[in-house]
N, C-alpha and C positions, 0 to 999 in steps of 0.2 A: 410453621403453621401454629396458630394460636391454640392454647390448651385451656381447659376449664378447671378452675380450682373448686373443690367441694365447699359448700357453704351450708350453714344451718337453715332449715326451712323457716319460712315466715309464719307468723301465727295464723294467717289466713289460708295456709296450706299451699301457697304458691311458692315454688322453689326459685330462688334467685340464681342467675348464672353470672358469674364474675370471670372475666377474662384475665388470665395470668399474663401480664405484660412483660415478664422476664424473657419470653420467647416470642420474638417478633416474626412476622410472616417472612417468607423467603424473599419476596419482592422488596420489603422494607430493608432487609439485611443487604440485598444487592445494591440498593440505593445508597446505603450508608458506606459500603465498601468500595464502590466504583469510583474511578477517577472522573468526577463530573466535569472537570475543566476540559479534559480531552473529549469526553462524550459531547459536550456542548459545541466544541470547535468542529468536531466531525459533522454534527447536524448543520452547523453553519455552512460548511463546505458543500454539503449535499444540497442545501438551499441555493447556494451560489451556482452549483451545477445545474439545477433545474432551470434557473433563469438564463444561464449561459446557453444551454441546449435549446431553449426556446428561441433565443436570438440566432443561433447558428443553424437550426433545423431547416429553415427555408433554403439556405445556401446548399446544404447537403442534399435535400430532397430534389431540388431543381437540377442539380448536377447529375444525380443518379437516375433521374426519370428517363424513360425511353418512350418511343412512339407506341409501344405495346403496353407500357405500364407507367402511368403518371402517379407520382407520389404527392400526397397532400403536403402543404408547407409545414405542418406540425407533425408529420409522420414520425420523425425521430424523437420528438418530445414525448409523444404518447407511449412509444416503446420504452423510452428512458424512465418514465414514471413507473412503469410496470417492473422494470429491473430494479429501480430504487426501492420499491416496496419489498421485493424479495430480498434485496440487500439488507434492509432494516431488520427483517426477520432473522437473517443470518447473523447480523451484528448483535442483536439482543440474545439469541440463543447461545452463541459462543461466549458472550461476555458473562453469562451466568455459570459457566463451568468452573470447577475448582482448578487450582494450579496444576495438580497432577493430571486431571482429565484434559486440560488444555495441552499439556506436554504430550500426552499419549495421542491426542487427536492430531497435533502438529506432526508428530513422527509418522503416524499412519498416512496422513495426507502426502507427506514427502515421498514415502515409499510408493503409494498409489500413483502419484503424478509422474514419478520417475519411470514406472512401468508404462504409463500412458505415453510418455515422450518416446520410449522405445518403439511404440506402435505407430506413432505419427507418420514416419516416412512410408509406412506400408498401407495404412488405412486412412490417413489424414486427407482432408480436402484442401485444395489449393485456392488461395485468394490473393490477387495482385502479385503473383509470382512467388508467394511464400506458402509453404505447407506447414501450418501451425495448428490446425483445428481438427478435432474428431467430432463427427456427427453422431449424436446419440438421441435423435429426435430434435434436439437443439444443438447448435454448434458450441463446443467447449474447447477452450484453449488451455491445455494442461499447464503450460508455463506460467499462466496467471495464477492458478491455484497452487502451483509449486512454491510461489512466493509466500504462501501462508506457512508451509511446513519447513522450508529451507532454513530460515534463521533458528527455528526451534530445534531442528535436527543437529545443526552445527553447534549450537549452544549446549545441547545435551552431550555431544561427544567431547567438547572442550571441557565440560564440567567433570568429566571422569578424572581429571588431574587432581581433584580434591581428594579422591580415594586412593589414587596411586599416581605419584608424580612421574613414574617411569613409563607410563603408557604412551605410545606414539600417537597422540591425538592429532598433532599437526599434520603428519603424513596421511592419516585417515581422512581428515577434512579436505586435504589437497586432492585426494583420490575422488571424493564425492564431487567437489567442484569441477574436477577435470572431466568426469563422466557427464555432468550436466552441460558443461561448455561444449563438449563434442556433439551431444544430441541437439543442442540449440543451434550450433553452427551449421548442422545439416539441414535446417529448415528453410532458409537461413534466418537467424535472429541475433545479429551481432550486438544490438542494443541491450537485450536482456542478458546476454552473456556478460557484458561489462557490468551490469547492475548486480548480478549474482556474485561476480568476482569482487566488486567493491564492498558488498555486504560481508562477504567472507573476510576480507581484509580488516574491516572495522571490528568484527568479532574476535579475530585472532589478536588484534592489537589490544583490545580490552581484556583479553584473557591473561595478559601478563607476559607477552612475548618480549624477549630481551632486545636491546637496540640493534644488535648485529643482525638478528633474524628479521627485524622490521626492515632494515636496509635491504637485506637479501630478498624479502618478499616484494618490496617496492621495485627492485631491479627486475625481478621475475615478471612483474606486471607490465613494466615498460617493454621488456623483451617479448612478452606475449602479444602486445599490441603491434609491435614491429613485425613479428612473424605473421600476424593476421593480415597486415598490410601487404606483405610480399607473397603470401600463399593463399589468401582468402579473397576471392573476387568481390564479394559483397562489401567487405570492410574497405577494400581498396577503392571501389567505386564511390562509396560515400565520402571517404576522406578526400579523394581527388576532387569530387564535386564541391566539397566545402572549401577547399583551398584554391581551386582553379576554375570553377564554374561548371555548368552542365544543368541537366533538367532538375536534379535534386537541389542544386544551389538556387535555381530560379524559384523553386517552391519556397525555400527558406527565405529568400530575399523578398518574395511577395508577402510572406507571413510577417516579416519585420515591418514592411511598409504599411501593411494593414493595421498592425498593432499601433503604429505611430500616427495613423491617419485621424484618430479621434482626439488627439491632444490630451490635455489633463482631465477634461470632464466628459469626453466622448461625444459622438454624433447623435446619440439617443437610441432608445430601443427600437430595433428593426429599421433604423435609418442608415446603417452602414451599407456601403456599396462595394468596397474592395473585397469583402468577405465572399461575395458571389463568385469570385474567380479562384478562391482557395480550393485545392483538391480535396482536403479532408477537414473542412471547417468545423464540423461537429465532433471531431475526434482529436487528431494530432495537433491541429492548429486552433483549438478553441480559445487558447489564451490570447491569440491575436484578435479574435472576434470580441473578447471582453475589452481589449484595449480600444478597438475602433468604436464600439457602441457605448461603453461605459467609462472609458478614459483610463489614462495611466494611473490615476488615483485608485481606481477599482483594482487594477493589476497589483498595485502596492498592497492593498488590503489582502488580496489572495496570497501573496508572498508572506505577509505577516501571519496569516492563519496557519499556513504550513509550518513556518518557523516556530510559532507558539506551541504546536503539537510536539515538535521535536524537543524544545526546551522543557516543556512540562513533563514529558516522559523521562528525560534525563534527571530532572529535579526529583522526580518520584523515586528514583533509584539511589539517591544519595545515602539514605539510611538503610538500604537493603543489604542484608548480609548473605544472601543465597546467590552464589555465582551463576547458577543456571538462570535464575530469574533476571538478573542484571543483563546477562548476555542475550537472552531470548527477547526481552522487552526492547533493549536498545537496538538489536538487530532488526526487529520488525519495524521500529520507528525509522531507523536509518534507511532501510529499503524503501519505505513509503516516501520519505522525504527525498531520497535520491532520485526516484522516478519522477517526482514532481519537478525538481529543479533541473533535471535533464531536459524534460519537456519545455520548461520555461526558457532555458538557455538556447534550445533549438529555435524557438519562436523569436528570440532576440538576435539570431544569427551569430551566436557565440559558440555553437556546438554543431557537429554534423547531424543531419537528419537521421532519426532513429526509429520512426514509426511507433513511438511510445506515447500512450495517452496520459492526460493529466488526471491523476487519481481522484475519484469522487466528483470531478467536474466534467470531464469528457463523457460523451455518449458511449455506452458499451454494455454488453450483456455479461460475458464472462468476467470482464475487468471490474465491473461494478460490484457484482456478487463476491468476487474473490477479494477485492480490497476491503469490503465490509467484513468478510470473514477474518481477514488478517487483523483488522482493527478490533474486532470482537475478541480475538485471542490475546491481543495486546492488553485490552481492558481486563480480561480474565487474569492474566499474569500479574497485573499491577494492582489488583484489588487489595485493600488494606482494611483491617478492622481498626477504626479510629480510636476506640476505647482501649484496646490492648496496646496499640502504638503509643497512645498518650501516657498510659501507666508505665510502659517499659522505658520510655525516654525520660519520664519524670524521675524514675528510680535511678537511671544512669546519670542524670544531672546531680542527684543527691550524692551518688558515689563519687563523682568528680569533685564535688565541693569538700567531701570528707578527705 
């Protein structure tokens, strides 16, 4: 907030007010410290999402319309715009937090969403054979908001090693992941289980795990997938459908043919026809709608935007010396990118169907607000004072020369 510096009164008796520019407003400081590259890329993705949902909304609305209730073609677009507005508020508010406040919020969210996951089997509502939502006036999917806190919680636990190298941080994080996996498999949600497991592996790898433990963790992951195949019906059905056909395979095959139907430049906005047969055109298979209506070139742009967010986040951490910040920021980015690329691979028929949305692009309530909150926390954790950084690195350069 600007402050006023005392000044001598003018001869005519009118006091001059001079602003002390040494203390800028909070908004100006936020703008100087925020990663504007990532912020711009996020806004681009949200704009792409708006156009994509507008293209896919008629397919979803017509498919879900009944004789008792006819949905307007732009039904999902209107709802999506409302959720995007709420998501932008969440993005801005969380990005203004200090690093300590972002850490505390992430840990609190992880604890609260873990408690909510425990309640889901008892009070959750069932949709399409899965019990993943809790109705609190609006339907909330706890696993989506757990994505905001999980990387921060695991990074916080792993950073304890800085204070005491003898603390059993790896077993503690394995216990956390195990509890989450058990609760998610009960829903069932095998896709999110794999995403959380993959994020944990990235964080443990970055924390300085030795090669032998990396190999052991990789072997444990493969063994876990094998055990899921033999003892978990949901995983076995999806893998079997991917390898040998079935209704789930038919959906993925249709998604791939829809994606390729538009060629390089697409059939044109609202000119796609195959999208009308897709079961979840506005959510799980929106990437295929982009391919049909806007072309493979547009799909390549989407992939590049996601990749740019990951690369920029990693580059931002190159000179970071705080282990928690490096782990938490990279974990949030890896989880965000992992979900995006799983969805894209499913649409390309290169991965079993997961029922996972394309973050910031697919239609969604909980998912849109949760992803925006995650990215707001990422922006809060990666905030840098450019003037302090410039002075610090200039001094380090001088030291190197000496």
